[in-house]
C-alpha positions as CSV (number, residue, x, y, z in Angstrom):
1,M,4.0,-17.1,-20.8
2,K,4.2,-14.0,-18.5
3,N,7.0,-13.9,-15.9
4,L,6.3,-13.1,-12.3
5,Y,6.8,-9.4,-12.7
6,Q,4.5,-9.1,-15.7
7,L,1.8,-11.3,-14.1
8,R,1.9,-9.3,-10.9
9,S,1.8,-6.0,-12.8
10,K,-1.2,-7.1,-14.7
11,N,-3.0,-8.2,-11.5
12,D,-2.2,-5.0,-9.7
13,R,-3.5,-3.0,-12.7
14,L,-6.8,-4.9,-13.0
15,I,-7.6,-5.2,-9.3
16,K,-7.5,-1.4,-8.9
17,Q,-10.6,-1.2,-11.1
18,L,-12.7,-3.4,-8.8
19,D,-14.7,-2.0,-5.9
20,F,-13.1,-1.8,-2.5
21,D,-15.0,-4.7,-1.0
22,S,-14.1,-7.1,-3.8
23,R,-10.4,-6.0,-3.6
24,D,-10.5,-6.7,0.1
25,L,-12.1,-10.1,-0.4
26,I,-9.5,-11.2,-2.9
27,K,-6.7,-9.9,-0.7
28,S,-8.1,-12.0,2.2
29,I,-8.4,-15.1,0.1
30,M,-4.9,-14.7,-1.2
31,N,-3.5,-14.3,2.3
32,Y,-5.2,-17.5,3.3
33,I,-3.9,-19.4,0.3
34,G,-0.4,-18.0,0.8
35,Q,0.1,-20.0,4.0
36,Y,0.4,-23.2,2.0
37,E,3.2,-24.7,-0.1
38,I,2.8,-22.6,-3.2
39,S,5.2,-20.5,-5.2
40,R,4.8,-16.8,-5.7
41,Y,4.2,-17.3,-9.4
42,E,1.4,-19.9,-8.8
43,L,0.0,-17.6,-6.2
44,E,-0.3,-14.8,-8.7
45,K,-2.0,-17.2,-11.2
46,V,-4.6,-18.0,-8.5
47,K,-5.0,-14.2,-8.0
48,S,-5.4,-13.7,-11.7
49,D,-8.2,-16.3,-11.8
50,L,-10.0,-14.7,-8.9
51,I,-9.8,-11.3,-10.6
52,D,-11.2,-12.8,-13.8
53,K,-14.1,-14.2,-11.8
54,A,-14.6,-10.8,-10.2
55,Y,-14.8,-9.1,-13.6
56,A,-17.3,-11.8,-14.8
57,Y,-19.5,-10.9,-11.8
58,K,-19.1,-7.2,-12.6
59,K,-20.4,-7.7,-16.1
60,R,-23.6,-9.3,-14.5
61,N,-24.0,-6.1,-12.4
62,T,-23.0,-7.8,-9.2
63,S,-19.7,-8.4,-7.5
64,I,-17.6,-11.2,-6.1
65,F,-18.1,-9.7,-2.7
66,K,-21.8,-10.1,-2.9
67,E,-21.7,-13.6,-4.4
68,V,-19.2,-15.2,-2.0
69,K,-21.3,-15.5,1.2
70,D,-18.8,-17.5,3.3
71,V,-15.2,-16.3,2.6
72,K,-13.5,-18.9,4.7
73,A,-15.4,-21.8,3.2
74,Y,-14.7,-20.4,-0.3
75,A,-11.0,-20.1,0.5
76,T,-10.8,-23.6,2.0
77,T,-12.6,-25.1,-1.0
78,L,-10.2,-23.3,-3.3
79,S,-7.1,-24.5,-1.4
80,T,-8.5,-28.1,-1.6
81,S,-9.1,-27.9,-5.3
82,L,-5.5,-26.7,-5.7
83,N,-4.3,-29.7,-3.6
84,L,-2.8,-27.3,-1.0
85,E,-2.7,-29.1,2.4
86,K,0.8,-28.5,3.9
87,I,1.4,-25.3,5.8
88,S,4.6,-23.7,4.4
89,I,7.3,-22.8,7.0
90,K,9.3,-21.3,4.1
91,N,6.4,-19.0,3.3
92,L,5.8,-18.2,7.0
93,L,9.5,-17.2,7.4
94,M,9.4,-15.2,4.1
95,V,12.4,-17.1,2.6
96,E,11.3,-16.0,-0.9
97,Y,11.6,-12.4,0.3
98,F,15.1,-12.7,1.7
99,P,16.7,-10.5,-1.0
100,I,14.2,-7.6,-0.5
101,I,14.5,-7.9,3.3
102,G,18.3,-7.9,3.0
103,F,18.2,-4.9,0.7
104,F,15.9,-3.0,3.2
105,F,18.1,-3.6,6.2
106,V,21.3,-2.7,4.5
107,F,19.7,0.4,3.0
108,I,18.4,1.5,6.4
109,L,21.9,1.0,7.8
110,L,23.3,3.3,5.1
111,A,20.6,5.9,5.6
112,L,21.1,5.9,9.4
113,H,24.8,6.4,8.9
114,L,24.4,9.3,6.4
115,F,21.7,11.1,8.5
116,G,23.8,10.6,11.7
117,V,26.9,12.1,10.1
118,W,24.9,14.9,8.5
119,F,23.0,15.9,11.7
120,S,25.9,15.5,14.2
121,G,28.8,16.4,12.0
122,I,30.8,13.7,13.8
123,G,32.5,10.8,12.1
124,S,33.6,10.0,8.6
125,I,31.1,9.7,5.8
126,T,33.1,6.9,4.2
127,I,33.3,4.8,7.4
128,V,30.2,3.1,8.6
129,D,30.0,2.1,12.3
130,V,27.8,-0.9,12.9
131,S,26.7,-1.0,16.6
132,L,26.0,-4.0,18.7
133,G,22.3,-3.1,18.7
134,Y,21.8,-3.2,15.0
135,P,21.8,-7.0,14.6
136,L,19.2,-7.1,17.4
137,F,17.2,-4.4,15.6
138,M,17.3,-6.5,12.4
139,A,16.2,-9.6,14.2
140,V,13.3,-7.9,16.0
141,Q,12.2,-6.2,12.8
142,Y,12.3,-9.5,10.9
143,L,10.3,-11.3,13.5
144,S,7.9,-8.4,13.6
145,I,7.3,-8.7,9.9
146,V,6.9,-12.5,10.1
147,Y,4.3,-12.1,13.0
148,L,2.3,-9.5,11.1
149,L,2.2,-11.8,8.1
150,Y,1.0,-14.6,10.3
151,L,-1.8,-12.4,11.7
152,E,-2.8,-11.4,8.2
153,R,-3.0,-15.0,7.0
154,R,-4.5,-16.4,10.2
155,Y,-7.2,-13.8,11.0
156,S,-7.8,-11.6,8.0
157,I,-10.8,-13.8,6.9
158,E,-12.7,-14.3,10.1
159,N,-11.4,-12.3,13.0
160,N,-10.1,-8.9,12.1
161,T,-10.3,-7.8,15.8
162,K,-7.6,-10.3,16.8
163,K,-5.5,-9.2,13.8
164,M,-5.8,-5.5,14.8
165,L,-5.0,-6.2,18.5
166,G,-2.1,-8.3,17.6
167,S,-0.8,-5.6,15.2
168,F,-1.0,-2.9,17.9
169,A,0.8,-5.2,20.4
170,N,3.5,-5.9,17.8
171,I,4.0,-2.2,17.2
172,F,4.4,-1.4,20.9
173,L,6.8,-4.2,21.4
174,V,9.0,-3.1,18.5
175,L,9.0,0.5,19.7
176,T,9.9,-0.7,23.2
177,V,12.9,-2.7,21.9
178,I,14.1,0.2,19.7
179,Q,13.9,2.5,22.7
180,Y,15.9,0.0,24.8
181,I,18.6,-0.3,22.1
182,S,18.9,3.5,21.7
183,D,19.1,4.0,25.5
184,S,21.6,1.2,26.2
185,P,25.3,2.3,26.2
186,T,26.4,-1.3,25.6
187,L,24.3,-1.8,22.6
188,S,25.2,1.6,21.2
189,Q,28.9,0.6,21.1
190,S,30.6,0.0,17.7
191,L,30.8,-3.7,16.8
192,F,32.8,-3.2,13.6
193,Q,33.4,-0.7,10.8
194,L,32.6,-0.9,7.1
195,D,33.8,1.1,4.1
196,I,30.7,2.9,2.7
197,F,31.5,1.6,-0.8
198,I,31.4,-2.0,0.4
199,L,27.9,-1.2,1.9
200,I,26.8,0.3,-1.4
201,G,28.1,-2.8,-3.2
202,V,26.1,-5.1,-0.9
203,I,23.0,-3.0,-1.6
204,G,23.6,-3.3,-5.3
205,L,24.0,-7.1,-5.0
206,F,20.7,-7.4,-3.1
207,L,19.0,-5.1,-5.6
208,A,20.3,-7.2,-8.5
209,W,19.1,-10.4,-6.7
210,V,15.6,-8.8,-6.2
211,I,15.3,-7.9,-9.9
212,Y,16.5,-11.3,-11.0
213,K,14.0,-13.1,-8.9
214,E,11.2,-10.8,-10.0
215,L,12.0,-11.5,-13.7
216,Q,12.0,-15.3,-13.2
217,T,9.0,-17.1,-14.7
218,K,8.6,-19.4,-11.6
């Protein structure tokens, strides 16, 4: 039995050989299915089955994009056949992706510190200042990602215009908050200090957690 990493690698390799419209169709269906209570492993198995069907159509000189006339109806029927009825708050809030999100935020903090010391020449490279604004930045970025995922799952199948408008609104809101944080003397003040080696250790822990979860079977 393939683990999550192996199954996802296989799917990524095979889907690249399909035409653009078929890849986009499968992506939309997977986004729709992903809103329900289903594990990442089971989601990749569903994706694998869809890719197999796409290749079967390809052998008959057609494509899954041409054969599936009503994408939403197809996705709804598929979710029903898989007994998926309950919307997953855990999937919406990206709980499964907490390790990679944590790794991303801590890595960004380290990168901002190194670039800041390098460009300004002020401060110690071994002491990381965490400002009051950074937790706010993390919260806004996290909610932004959650909202983009919601838009993808809610509107990717039938209303791309709403998805696009929502995405642009999200980008402008995030940029406005970041500008406010950078311009605010209060939010720019240091909240606490960390030794850089502690930060590197935390990054290593998150990375190990990511690798562990990727190699799990389910």
